[in-house]
C-alpha positions in Angstrom: -30.6 19.9 -35.9 -30.0 22.0 -33.2 -27.4 21.0 -30.4 -27.4 22.4 -26.7 -24.1 23.4 -25.1 -24.3 22.4 -21.5 -23.5 24.7 -18.6 -20.1 23.6 -17.3 -21.0 22.8 -13.5 -19.0 24.7 -10.3 -16.4 22.9 -8.3 -19.1 22.6 -5.7 -21.8 21.2 -7.9 -19.5 18.2 -9.2 -18.3 17.3 -5.4 -21.9 17.9 -3.7 -20.1 20.3 -1.5 -21.9 23.5 -0.2 -18.7 25.7 0.0 -16.1 26.4 -2.8 -13.6 25.4 0.1 -15.0 22.2 0.8 -15.3 21.4 -3.0 -11.4 22.0 -3.2 -10.8 19.8 -0.5 -13.0 17.1 -2.0 -11.5 17.7 -5.6 -8.3 17.1 -4.1 -8.9 13.8 -2.3 -10.5 12.7 -5.1 -7.4 13.2 -7.1 -5.4 11.3 -4.4 -7.9 8.4 -4.7 -7.9 8.3 -8.7 -4.0 8.0 -7.9 -4.5 4.8 -5.0 -7.0 3.3 -7.5 -4.5 3.1 -10.3 -1.9 1.8 -8.0 -4.0 -0.7 -6.7 -5.3 -2.0 -10.1 -1.4 -2.2 -11.1 -0.7 -4.2 -8.2 -3.6 -6.6 -8.8 -1.9 -7.0 -12.3 1.1 -7.7 -11.0 -0.3 -10.2 -8.7 -2.5 -11.8 -11.6 1.1 -12.2 -13.5 2.9 -13.7 -10.3 -0.3 -16.1 -9.4 0.2 -17.4 -13.4 3.6 -18.1 -12.8 2.8 -20.2 -9.8 0.1 -21.7 -11.4 2.2 -22.9 -14.2 5.3 -24.4 -12.0 2.5 -26.7 -9.9 0.9 -27.9 -13.1 3.9 -28.5 -15.2 5.2 -30.4 -12.1 2.0 -32.4 -12.0 0.2 -30.7 -9.0 -3.3 -29.0 -9.4 -3.9 -25.4 -10.5 -5.3 -24.4 -7.0 -3.9 -24.8 -3.8 -7.2 -24.5 -1.8 -4.9 -24.3 1.8 -3.0 -21.2 0.6 -6.5 -19.6 -0.5 -7.6 -19.9 2.8 -4.5 -18.3 4.3 -4.9 -15.3 2.0 -8.7 -15.3 2.6 -7.8 -14.9 6.6 -5.0 -12.7 6.0 -7.7 -10.4 4.5 -10.6 -11.0 6.9 -8.3 -10.0 9.7 -6.7 -6.8 7.8 -10.0 -5.8 6.7 -13.0 -7.5 8.5 -15.9 -9.3 6.7 -15.3 -7.1 3.5 -11.6 -8.4 3.3 -13.2 -11.4 2.9 -14.9 -10.5 -0.3 -12.4 -8.5 -1.8 -9.9 -11.4 -1.3 -12.3 -13.8 -3.1 -12.6 -11.2 -6.0 -8.9 -11.0 -6.3 -8.4 -14.8 -6.1 -11.2 -15.2 -9.0 -8.9 -12.8 -10.9 -5.9 -14.5 -10.3 -7.2 -17.9 -10.8 -10.5 -17.7 -12.9 -13.2 -19.8 -11.1 -12.9 -23.0 -9.9 
């Protein structure tokens, strides 16, 4: 069995840029995006944990797991800040925090 070694891609090939200068800029920006994504994921994980505390308190006091009025506030906040795609983002985040209802 023979193995072939793939030729490493140049920075321009990796980024789709047409110049090395643009490739370097794109590479640096992608590193920033990756770092931001890691922070966003961490914040969502923290929000999930805080939401679990709220749900537990609500349920143990005889309330319902989900407060739909509060969820509507959250949806409005995201929509106002990010437009229509903000609503979809908020829905996904709420689903992560409380599960499907």
